[in-house]
C-alpha positions as a Markdown table, in Angstrom:
| # | Residue | x | y | z |
|---|---|---|---|---|
| 1 | Unk | -42.3 | -27.9 | -163.6 |
| 2 | Unk | -41.8 | -31.2 | -161.0 |
| 3 | Unk | -38.6 | -30.2 | -160.7 |
| 4 | Unk | -39.2 | -26.5 | -159.8 |
| 5 | Unk | -41.4 | -27.5 | -157.2 |
| 6 | Unk | -39.6 | -30.1 | -155.2 |
| 7 | Unk | -37.1 | -27.5 | -155.2 |
| 8 | Unk | -39.6 | -24.8 | -153.8 |
| 9 | Unk | -41.2 | -27.5 | -151.3 |
| 10 | Unk | -36.9 | -28.4 | -150.6 |
| 11 | Unk | -36.5 | -24.8 | -149.8 |
| 12 | Unk | -39.0 | -24.1 | -147.6 |
| 13 | Unk | -39.2 | -27.0 | -145.4 |
| 14 | Unk | -35.1 | -26.8 | -145.3 |
| 15 | Unk | -36.3 | -23.5 | -143.3 |
| 16 | Unk | -38.6 | -25.4 | -141.2 |
| 17 | Unk | -36.3 | -27.9 | -140.2 |
| 18 | Unk | -33.7 | -25.4 | -139.3 |
| 19 | Unk | -36.1 | -23.6 | -137.5 |
| 20 | Unk | -37.0 | -26.8 | -135.3 |
| 21 | Unk | -33.4 | -27.7 | -134.3 |
| 22 | Unk | -32.8 | -24.4 | -133.1 |
| 23 | Unk | -36.2 | -25.1 | -130.8 |
| 24 | Unk | -34.9 | -28.5 | -129.7 |
| 25 | Unk | -31.4 | -26.6 | -129.4 |
| 26 | Unk | -32.6 | -23.9 | -127.5 |
| 27 | Unk | -34.9 | -26.3 | -125.4 |
| 28 | Unk | -31.8 | -28.6 | -125.0 |
| 29 | Unk | -29.5 | -26.3 | -123.2 |
| 30 | Unk | -32.5 | -25.2 | -121.0 |
| 31 | Unk | -33.0 | -28.9 | -119.9 |
| 32 | Unk | -29.0 | -28.8 | -118.6 |
| 33 | Unk | -29.3 | -25.6 | -116.8 |
| 34 | Unk | -32.5 | -27.1 | -115.1 |
| 35 | Unk | -30.3 | -30.3 | -114.6 |
| 36 | Unk | -27.1 | -28.2 | -113.3 |
| 37 | Unk | -29.4 | -25.9 | -110.7 |
| 38 | Unk | -31.6 | -29.1 | -109.4 |
| 39 | Unk | -27.9 | -31.4 | -109.2 |
| 40 | Unk | -26.6 | -27.9 | -107.4 |
| 41 | Unk | -29.6 | -28.1 | -104.9 |
| 42 | Unk | -29.3 | -31.3 | -104.0 |
| 43 | Unk | -25.8 | -31.0 | -103.3 |
| 44 | Unk | -26.8 | -28.4 | -100.9 |
| 45 | Unk | -29.0 | -30.1 | -99.3 |
| 46 | Unk | -26.9 | -33.0 | -98.8 |
| 47 | Unk | -24.3 | -30.6 | -97.6 |
| 48 | Unk | -26.5 | -29.2 | -94.9 |
| 49 | Unk | -28.2 | -32.8 | -94.1 |
| 50 | Unk | -24.5 | -33.6 | -92.8 |
| 51 | Unk | -24.1 | -30.4 | -91.4 |
| 52 | Unk | -27.1 | -31.4 | -89.0 |
| 53 | Unk | -25.8 | -35.2 | -88.2 |
| 54 | Unk | -22.4 | -33.6 | -87.3 |
| 55 | Unk | -24.4 | -31.0 | -85.1 |
| 56 | Unk | -26.8 | -33.8 | -83.6 |
| 57 | Unk | -23.8 | -35.9 | -82.5 |
| 58 | Unk | -22.0 | -33.4 | -81.1 |
| 59 | Unk | -24.5 | -32.0 | -78.9 |
| 60 | Unk | -25.5 | -36.0 | -78.4 |
| 61 | Unk | -21.9 | -36.3 | -77.6 |
| 62 | Unk | -21.8 | -33.3 | -74.9 |
| 63 | Unk | -25.1 | -34.8 | -73.3 |
| 64 | Unk | -23.8 | -37.7 | -72.8 |
| 65 | Unk | -20.9 | -36.2 | -71.1 |
| 66 | Unk | -23.2 | -34.1 | -68.7 |
| 67 | Unk | -25.5 | -36.7 | -67.9 |
| 68 | Unk | -22.3 | -38.8 | -66.7 |
| 69 | Unk | -21.2 | -36.3 | -64.8 |
| 70 | Unk | -24.8 | -36.2 | -63.3 |
| 71 | Unk | -24.2 | -39.8 | -63.5 |
| 72 | Unk | -27.7 | -40.3 | -65.4 |
| 73 | Unk | -28.1 | -42.1 | -68.8 |
| 74 | Unk | -29.8 | -40.7 | -71.9 |
| 75 | Unk | -32.9 | -42.3 | -73.3 |
| 76 | Unk | -33.4 | -42.5 | -76.7 |
| 77 | Unk | -36.4 | -40.2 | -76.1 |
| 78 | Unk | -34.3 | -38.0 | -75.1 |
| 79 | Unk | -32.2 | -38.5 | -78.2 |
| 80 | Unk | -35.1 | -37.7 | -80.1 |
| 81 | Unk | -36.0 | -34.4 | -78.5 |
| 82 | Unk | -32.4 | -33.5 | -78.9 |
| 83 | Unk | -32.8 | -34.3 | -82.6 |
| 84 | Unk | -36.1 | -32.3 | -83.0 |
| 85 | Unk | -34.5 | -29.5 | -81.9 |
| 86 | Unk | -31.4 | -29.5 | -84.2 |
| 87 | Unk | -34.3 | -29.8 | -87.1 |
| 88 | Unk | -36.4 | -27.1 | -85.8 |
| 89 | Unk | -33.5 | -24.6 | -85.1 |
| 90 | Unk | -31.8 | -25.1 | -88.1 |
| 91 | Unk | -29.2 | -21.9 | -88.5 |
| 92 | Unk | -29.5 | -20.7 | -84.6 |
| 93 | Unk | -27.5 | -22.4 | -82.3 |
| 94 | Unk | -28.4 | -19.8 | -79.8 |
| 95 | Unk | -31.8 | -21.4 | -80.5 |
| 96 | Unk | -30.9 | -25.0 | -79.6 |
| 97 | Unk | -28.8 | -24.1 | -76.8 |
| 98 | Unk | -32.1 | -22.7 | -74.9 |
| 99 | Unk | -34.4 | -24.9 | -75.9 |
| 100 | Unk | -31.9 | -28.3 | -74.3 |
| 101 | Unk | -31.2 | -26.2 | -71.3 |
| 102 | Unk | -34.8 | -25.7 | -71.0 |
| 103 | Unk | -35.8 | -29.7 | -71.5 |
| 104 | Unk | -32.5 | -30.8 | -69.5 |
| 105 | Unk | -32.7 | -28.9 | -67.1 |
| 106 | Unk | -29.2 | -27.4 | -66.7 |
| 107 | Unk | -26.9 | -24.1 | -68.3 |
| 108 | Unk | -24.3 | -24.6 | -71.3 |
| 109 | Unk | -21.1 | -23.0 | -71.4 |
| 110 | Unk | -18.6 | -23.2 | -73.7 |
């Protein structure tokens, strides 16, 4: 009788253990997918940040060139203003150009 009871308990607990293992495997796969997505999103964010920094430096360089032609020096406050304009206007170069032209009082030509 004890042997039969042991076999029955083992049989049912084995199915529960298998179900629990299946649930854990599904959760593990879900977490791995979430981690992969977050890594991809983070890499994209870093890439966008790098693009903004490059755009910022290129814009500052162009402005310094324009100012040197006018015998003026670009101040830190003006550099911060340019940085803010670029960050706010992200994917819209025409908007960046218009705001910088209005801020510094010159017309930009490519």
